[in-house]
KEMI-315685 format. One line per field, with one value per residue (C-alpha): residue number from 1; x, y, z. Coordinates in steps of 0.25 Angstrom, whole numbers, plus 5000, padded with zeros to 4 digits. Last residue first. Example, Ala and Ser with C-alpha at 12.3 -4.5 7.8 and 13.67 -1.06 7.14 Angstrom:
2
resi: c(2 / 1)
px: c(5055 / 5049)
py: c(4996 / 4982)
pz: c(5029 / 5031)
//
This chain:
410
resi: c(410 / 409 / 408 / 407 / 406 / 405 / 404 / 403 / 402 / 401 / 400 / 399 / 398 / 397 / 396 / 395 / 394 / 393 / 392 / 391 / 390 / 389 / 388 / 387 / 386 / 385 / 384 / 383 / 382 / 381 / 380 / 379 / 378 / 377 / 376 / 375 / 374 / 373 / 372 / 371 / 370 / 369 / 368 / 367 / 366 / 365 / 364 / 363 / 362 / 361 / 360 / 359 / 358 / 357 / 356 / 355 / 354 / 353 / 352 / 351 / 350 / 349 / 348 / 347 / 346 / 345 / 344 / 343 / 342 / 341 / 340 / 339 / 338 / 337 / 336 / 335 / 334 / 333 / 332 / 331 / 330 / 329 / 328 / 327 / 326 / 325 / 324 / 323 / 322 / 321 / 320 / 319 / 318 / 317 / 316 / 315 / 314 / 313 / 312 / 311 / 310 / 309 / 308 / 307 / 306 / 305 / 304 / 303 / 302 / 301 / 300 / 299 / 298 / 297 / 296 / 295 / 294 / 293 / 292 / 291 / 290 / 289 / 288 / 287 / 286 / 285 / 284 / 283 / 282 / 281 / 280 / 279 / 278 / 277 / 276 / 275 / 274 / 273 / 272 / 271 / 270 / 269 / 268 / 267 / 266 / 265 / 264 / 263 / 262 / 261 / 260 / 259 / 258 / 257 / 256 / 255 / 254 / 253 / 252 / 251 / 250 / 249 / 248 / 247 / 246 / 245 / 244 / 243 / 242 / 241 / 240 / 239 / 238 / 237 / 236 / 235 / 234 / 233 / 232 / 231 / 230 / 229 / 228 / 227 / 226 / 225 / 224 / 223 / 222 / 221 / 220 / 219 / 218 / 217 / 216 / 215 / 214 / 213 / 212 / 211 / 210 / 209 / 208 / 207 / 206 / 205 / 204 / 203 / 202 / 201 / 200 / 199 / 198 / 197 / 196 / 195 / 194 / 193 / 192 / 191 / 190 / 189 / 188 / 187 / 186 / 185 / 184 / 183 / 182 / 181 / 180 / 179 / 178 / 177 / 176 / 175 / 174 / 173 / 172 / 171 / 170 / 169 / 168 / 167 / 166 / 165 / 164 / 163 / 162 / 161 / 160 / 159 / 158 / 157 / 156 / 155 / 154 / 153 / 152 / 151 / 150 / 149 / 148 / 147 / 146 / 145 / 144 / 143 / 142 / 141 / 140 / 139 / 138 / 137 / 136 / 135 / 134 / 133 / 132 / 131 / 130 / 129 / 128 / 127 / 126 / 125 / 124 / 123 / 122 / 121 / 120 / 119 / 118 / 117 / 116 / 115 / 114 / 113 / 112 / 111 / 110 / 109 / 108 / 107 / 106 / 105 / 104 / 103 / 102 / 101 / 100 / 99 / 98 / 97 / 96 / 95 / 94 / 93 / 92 / 91 / 90 / 89 / 88 / 87 / 86 / 85 / 84 / 83 / 82 / 81 / 80 / 79 / 78 / 77 / 76 / 75 / 74 / 73 / 72 / 71 / 70 / 69 / 68 / 67 / 66 / 65 / 64 / 63 / 62 / 61 / 60 / 59 / 58 / 57 / 56 / 55 / 54 / 53 / 52 / 51 / 50 / 49 / 48 / 47 / 46 / 45 / 44 / 43 / 42 / 41 / 40 / 39 / 38 / 37 / 36 / 35 / 34 / 33 / 32 / 31 / 30 / 29 / 28 / 27 / 26 / 25 / 24 / 23 / 22 / 21 / 20 / 19 / 18 / 17 / 16 / 15 / 14 / 13 / 12 / 11 / 10 / 9 / 8 / 7 / 6 / 5 / 4 / 3 / 2 / 1)
px: c(5499 / 5504 / 5496 / 5497 / 5510 / 5509 / 5499 / 5509 / 5520 / 5514 / 5511 / 5524 / 5528 / 5515 / 5520 / 5537 / 5531 / 5522 / 5531 / 5535 / 5528 / 5519 / 5514 / 5512 / 5505 / 5496 / 5494 / 5491 / 5480 / 5475 / 5474 / 5467 / 5472 / 5468 / 5474 / 5471 / 5456 / 5451 / 5442 / 5431 / 5421 / 5425 / 5425 / 5413 / 5405 / 5413 / 5406 / 5412 / 5405 / 5417 / 5412 / 5426 / 5422 / 5409 / 5396 / 5394 / 5401 / 5405 / 5397 / 5403 / 5400 / 5401 / 5385 / 5384 / 5397 / 5398 / 5405 / 5402 / 5392 / 5397 / 5410 / 5420 / 5420 / 5421 / 5431 / 5424 / 5411 / 5415 / 5421 / 5436 / 5434 / 5425 / 5423 / 5434 / 5430 / 5440 / 5432 / 5444 / 5437 / 5435 / 5443 / 5438 / 5430 / 5435 / 5441 / 5441 / 5430 / 5439 / 5446 / 5434 / 5431 / 5447 / 5443 / 5430 / 5439 / 5448 / 5438 / 5432 / 5445 / 5459 / 5457 / 5455 / 5464 / 5461 / 5458 / 5465 / 5466 / 5477 / 5474 / 5488 / 5481 / 5471 / 5480 / 5488 / 5476 / 5474 / 5485 / 5486 / 5473 / 5479 / 5489 / 5481 / 5471 / 5482 / 5487 / 5486 / 5471 / 5470 / 5473 / 5480 / 5476 / 5482 / 5478 / 5487 / 5501 / 5513 / 5517 / 5529 / 5527 / 5513 / 5518 / 5529 / 5517 / 5508 / 5521 / 5523 / 5506 / 5505 / 5511 / 5509 / 5497 / 5487 / 5497 / 5492 / 5485 / 5490 / 5481 / 5482 / 5487 / 5501 / 5513 / 5515 / 5509 / 5519 / 5530 / 5525 / 5523 / 5538 / 5541 / 5532 / 5536 / 5533 / 5518 / 5525 / 5521 / 5507 / 5497 / 5484 / 5480 / 5470 / 5459 / 5460 / 5453 / 5460 / 5467 / 5479 / 5480 / 5492 / 5500 / 5497 / 5502 / 5515 / 5518 / 5516 / 5525 / 5536 / 5533 / 5537 / 5526 / 5528 / 5530 / 5517 / 5523 / 5511 / 5510 / 5517 / 5518 / 5514 / 5517 / 5512 / 5511 / 5508 / 5493 / 5492 / 5477 / 5470 / 5457 / 5445 / 5435 / 5423 / 5424 / 5431 / 5416 / 5424 / 5427 / 5438 / 5444 / 5446 / 5454 / 5464 / 5465 / 5470 / 5477 / 5486 / 5488 / 5493 / 5502 / 5508 / 5511 / 5512 / 5499 / 5493 / 5481 / 5471 / 5457 / 5451 / 5434 / 5430 / 5420 / 5409 / 5396 / 5390 / 5389 / 5403 / 5407 / 5402 / 5406 / 5422 / 5419 / 5416 / 5429 / 5435 / 5431 / 5435 / 5447 / 5454 / 5460 / 5469 / 5460 / 5456 / 5445 / 5443 / 5431 / 5429 / 5422 / 5415 / 5416 / 5402 / 5402 / 5403 / 5415 / 5429 / 5436 / 5442 / 5433 / 5423 / 5429 / 5432 / 5416 / 5412 / 5408 / 5420 / 5423 / 5420 / 5429 / 5441 / 5439 / 5439 / 5451 / 5459 / 5453 / 5457 / 5472 / 5473 / 5477 / 5489 / 5497 / 5507 / 5517 / 5531 / 5537 / 5534 / 5520 / 5516 / 5522 / 5513 / 5502 / 5503 / 5506 / 5494 / 5486 / 5492 / 5487 / 5475 / 5471 / 5458 / 5460 / 5468 / 5478 / 5477 / 5480 / 5486 / 5502 / 5500 / 5489 / 5498 / 5509 / 5501 / 5489 / 5499 / 5505 / 5493 / 5495 / 5499 / 5489 / 5485 / 5486 / 5480 / 5472 / 5470 / 5455 / 5454 / 5444 / 5441 / 5432 / 5424 / 5420 / 5427 / 5439 / 5443 / 5444 / 5452 / 5448 / 5459 / 5455 / 5467 / 5464 / 5460 / 5450 / 5454 / 5458 / 5467 / 5473 / 5487 / 5489 / 5494 / 5493 / 5488 / 5480 / 5471 / 5466 / 5454 / 5451 / 5435 / 5425 / 5435 / 5438 / 5439 / 5449 / 5451 / 5463 / 5460 / 5465 / 5459 / 5464 / 5458 / 5457 / 5460 / 5460 / 5447)
py: c(5410 / 5405 / 5394 / 5389 / 5388 / 5380 / 5371 / 5369 / 5365 / 5355 / 5348 / 5348 / 5342 / 5331 / 5329 / 5328 / 5318 / 5310 / 5306 / 5317 / 5310 / 5301 / 5312 / 5323 / 5314 / 5311 / 5324 / 5328 / 5317 / 5322 / 5337 / 5335 / 5330 / 5327 / 5326 / 5322 / 5323 / 5320 / 5329 / 5331 / 5323 / 5324 / 5341 / 5340 / 5334 / 5344 / 5355 / 5368 / 5381 / 5390 / 5398 / 5405 / 5408 / 5410 / 5413 / 5424 / 5419 / 5432 / 5432 / 5432 / 5440 / 5442 / 5441 / 5429 / 5422 / 5405 / 5400 / 5383 / 5377 / 5366 / 5369 / 5358 / 5360 / 5375 / 5375 / 5364 / 5370 / 5383 / 5381 / 5377 / 5369 / 5372 / 5387 / 5394 / 5400 / 5405 / 5418 / 5429 / 5439 / 5453 / 5465 / 5477 / 5469 / 5479 / 5467 / 5458 / 5451 / 5446 / 5436 / 5429 / 5426 / 5421 / 5408 / 5405 / 5406 / 5396 / 5386 / 5387 / 5383 / 5388 / 5401 / 5410 / 5422 / 5434 / 5450 / 5460 / 5474 / 5486 / 5496 / 5497 / 5493 / 5484 / 5476 / 5474 / 5469 / 5460 / 5454 / 5453 / 5445 / 5437 / 5433 / 5428 / 5423 / 5412 / 5417 / 5404 / 5400 / 5415 / 5419 / 5432 / 5440 / 5454 / 5466 / 5476 / 5469 / 5470 / 5483 / 5477 / 5478 / 5472 / 5459 / 5457 / 5459 / 5447 / 5438 / 5439 / 5439 / 5425 / 5416 / 5420 / 5413 / 5426 / 5436 / 5443 / 5454 / 5465 / 5476 / 5479 / 5491 / 5485 / 5495 / 5494 / 5480 / 5474 / 5482 / 5476 / 5463 / 5462 / 5466 / 5455 / 5443 / 5433 / 5428 / 5429 / 5437 / 5441 / 5437 / 5444 / 5453 / 5463 / 5470 / 5466 / 5478 / 5475 / 5486 / 5479 / 5468 / 5471 / 5477 / 5466 / 5458 / 5464 / 5467 / 5453 / 5448 / 5457 / 5454 / 5439 / 5430 / 5415 / 5405 / 5396 / 5381 / 5373 / 5361 / 5361 / 5378 / 5384 / 5398 / 5406 / 5421 / 5419 / 5417 / 5428 / 5430 / 5442 / 5449 / 5454 / 5464 / 5467 / 5479 / 5476 / 5465 / 5450 / 5445 / 5455 / 5452 / 5438 / 5443 / 5450 / 5441 / 5430 / 5439 / 5445 / 5431 / 5424 / 5436 / 5434 / 5419 / 5407 / 5410 / 5411 / 5421 / 5418 / 5426 / 5432 / 5438 / 5452 / 5454 / 5445 / 5447 / 5435 / 5441 / 5446 / 5431 / 5426 / 5435 / 5433 / 5417 / 5419 / 5427 / 5415 / 5405 / 5413 / 5419 / 5408 / 5411 / 5401 / 5395 / 5398 / 5410 / 5421 / 5424 / 5438 / 5439 / 5450 / 5446 / 5451 / 5460 / 5456 / 5463 / 5459 / 5460 / 5446 / 5440 / 5444 / 5436 / 5425 / 5424 / 5426 / 5418 / 5420 / 5404 / 5403 / 5415 / 5408 / 5395 / 5400 / 5409 / 5396 / 5388 / 5400 / 5400 / 5385 / 5394 / 5396 / 5384 / 5386 / 5373 / 5376 / 5370 / 5384 / 5384 / 5376 / 5389 / 5398 / 5389 / 5390 / 5404 / 5408 / 5401 / 5407 / 5419 / 5414 / 5410 / 5406 / 5392 / 5390 / 5380 / 5366 / 5359 / 5371 / 5367 / 5352 / 5352 / 5358 / 5350 / 5336 / 5342 / 5347 / 5334 / 5331 / 5345 / 5343 / 5334 / 5340 / 5355 / 5362 / 5373 / 5377 / 5378 / 5382 / 5378 / 5381 / 5372 / 5375 / 5365 / 5373 / 5361 / 5367 / 5360 / 5364 / 5360 / 5364 / 5360 / 5357 / 5359 / 5354 / 5358 / 5346 / 5344 / 5355 / 5353 / 5362 / 5369 / 5380 / 5381 / 5395 / 5394 / 5383 / 5371 / 5366 / 5352 / 5349 / 5346 / 5348 / 5337 / 5342 / 5339 / 5343 / 5337 / 5339 / 5345 / 5342 / 5349 / 5347 / 5353 / 5368 / 5375 / 5383)
pz: c(5444 / 5457 / 5456 / 5444 / 5446 / 5458 / 5451 / 5439 / 5449 / 5456 / 5445 / 5438 / 5451 / 5451 / 5436 / 5441 / 5451 / 5442 / 5430 / 5419 / 5405 / 5412 / 5424 / 5414 / 5404 / 5415 / 5422 / 5407 / 5405 / 5417 / 5416 / 5401 / 5387 / 5375 / 5360 / 5345 / 5345 / 5332 / 5324 / 5310 / 5319 / 5332 / 5332 / 5323 / 5333 / 5342 / 5334 / 5337 / 5339 / 5342 / 5355 / 5358 / 5371 / 5375 / 5364 / 5359 / 5344 / 5336 / 5323 / 5308 / 5297 / 5282 / 5281 / 5291 / 5292 / 5293 / 5304 / 5301 / 5310 / 5323 / 5322 / 5318 / 5302 / 5301 / 5291 / 5284 / 5283 / 5283 / 5270 / 5265 / 5253 / 5242 / 5248 / 5255 / 5267 / 5277 / 5285 / 5289 / 5298 / 5292 / 5295 / 5301 / 5311 / 5322 / 5330 / 5344 / 5336 / 5327 / 5337 / 5341 / 5324 / 5325 / 5334 / 5324 / 5313 / 5319 / 5324 / 5309 / 5303 / 5302 / 5292 / 5303 / 5299 / 5308 / 5303 / 5309 / 5304 / 5310 / 5318 / 5325 / 5341 / 5334 / 5327 / 5339 / 5348 / 5337 / 5337 / 5351 / 5352 / 5341 / 5351 / 5360 / 5354 / 5347 / 5333 / 5326 / 5330 / 5332 / 5317 / 5317 / 5305 / 5306 / 5296 / 5292 / 5292 / 5292 / 5303 / 5308 / 5321 / 5318 / 5310 / 5321 / 5331 / 5323 / 5326 / 5340 / 5342 / 5334 / 5324 / 5311 / 5306 / 5302 / 5303 / 5289 / 5284 / 5271 / 5268 / 5254 / 5247 / 5251 / 5252 / 5267 / 5269 / 5260 / 5268 / 5282 / 5277 / 5271 / 5287 / 5293 / 5283 / 5295 / 5289 / 5275 / 5264 / 5259 / 5271 / 5269 / 5258 / 5264 / 5260 / 5244 / 5235 / 5222 / 5220 / 5226 / 5220 / 5213 / 5225 / 5232 / 5226 / 5222 / 5237 / 5242 / 5230 / 5234 / 5249 / 5245 / 5243 / 5246 / 5233 / 5232 / 5231 / 5230 / 5240 / 5251 / 5251 / 5264 / 5265 / 5280 / 5277 / 5263 / 5262 / 5250 / 5257 / 5251 / 5255 / 5246 / 5251 / 5241 / 5234 / 5221 / 5220 / 5214 / 5202 / 5198 / 5214 / 5211 / 5198 / 5205 / 5216 / 5207 / 5198 / 5209 / 5214 / 5200 / 5199 / 5211 / 5206 / 5214 / 5218 / 5232 / 5234 / 5243 / 5245 / 5255 / 5255 / 5260 / 5270 / 5269 / 5265 / 5261 / 5246 / 5248 / 5250 / 5240 / 5229 / 5234 / 5236 / 5220 / 5219 / 5223 / 5214 / 5201 / 5208 / 5213 / 5227 / 5233 / 5243 / 5258 / 5254 / 5267 / 5267 / 5275 / 5289 / 5297 / 5312 / 5320 / 5331 / 5345 / 5349 / 5355 / 5369 / 5370 / 5379 / 5368 / 5356 / 5366 / 5369 / 5383 / 5394 / 5403 / 5404 / 5390 / 5386 / 5393 / 5388 / 5372 / 5375 / 5379 / 5367 / 5357 / 5362 / 5356 / 5343 / 5348 / 5348 / 5338 / 5341 / 5340 / 5353 / 5359 / 5356 / 5369 / 5378 / 5370 / 5371 / 5385 / 5387 / 5378 / 5389 / 5400 / 5394 / 5392 / 5406 / 5403 / 5401 / 5415 / 5412 / 5417 / 5404 / 5394 / 5394 / 5395 / 5384 / 5374 / 5370 / 5372 / 5364 / 5352 / 5348 / 5337 / 5333 / 5318 / 5316 / 5301 / 5295 / 5308 / 5311 / 5326 / 5335 / 5349 / 5360 / 5373 / 5382 / 5396 / 5407 / 5418 / 5418 / 5404 / 5391 / 5379 / 5365 / 5354 / 5339 / 5329 / 5314 / 5301 / 5290 / 5279 / 5265 / 5261 / 5249 / 5248 / 5234 / 5241 / 5256 / 5261 / 5247 / 5254 / 5245 / 5251 / 5249 / 5248 / 5257 / 5269 / 5279 / 5294 / 5302 / 5316 / 5325 / 5339 / 5352 / 5368 / 5380 / 5394 / 5407 / 5405 / 5417 / 5424)
//
């Protein structure tokens, strides 16, 4: 089997109401945007993947990537990882694309990806993950609804200018809800963005004061209270914290997760397969199991991202629930999952794993056409024309002979 075509789409789904994500304070988000990849093969099997996007910043990606993977055996996952690595040397972080290769390989083996990776078929518990800065009156209603519907906790967001306001927000919200229902907190300090509101970054002193001030509020974990590369500071915070410390959601991959592990920085690891890619996520899962640490991936990207991370969650013992993004009034399942046949909805706090081969993402291609624009498509014929045009016929033939010779030698 070999890859015969690479296609890329801009997806932009208008939200019903403006969303104000806590990770970009003050920023009005009006659309759910991401890049969708489809890889086709000569075996009539296609694989898909998606990566979050702010706009059309990946316009040049196809011309860079396609020459690396056209003609490649999509089931050679190690070589696929290497080719994506090579295409990343100029600064692109492209490991979200690995999902398409795993999709194809699992379809070829006629098994779901989670089963191919050695996962178990028990339902996946989920927690309700809000996205806007916590407002006690509003979010306490969400917590009560989540409890009634069987969710395994709710994650709240803090992003105030002062420590006192953040602490008061959490204590007031807890006072309005059942004291035994799990709450998580995300400080979103890992990758601070201040393009609108100038929210100050937390330092170790503020993080310590925060955990001391809310340590009696039955908080299951605190997420990203420090910058994403503050490995030693995280370790110091963890030693004294009455709350479990979580992070590594958008770090660059295994080499950075390994630094957290080296310094004993975290209790809970949260790599998102749409950022880390499958290979580095699997390494991280293996390492956390060996050290008896927690794993629960970040999923706040789009419906495809949530679906992909569902597969990696099948490799866990289900001690920690999976993130289920939902901010009522703006970022709701209908718009988060806008290109799927129907929204992903848990039943009594659990999601079932798909039985179909591959990733089995229920994409509605009519909706892709409605909300998306194909901005790149290249097949093997297109690539040959491109090489001849840029390198000349003689050089193109020499390159082909050399590549064919190398392929036979493997």
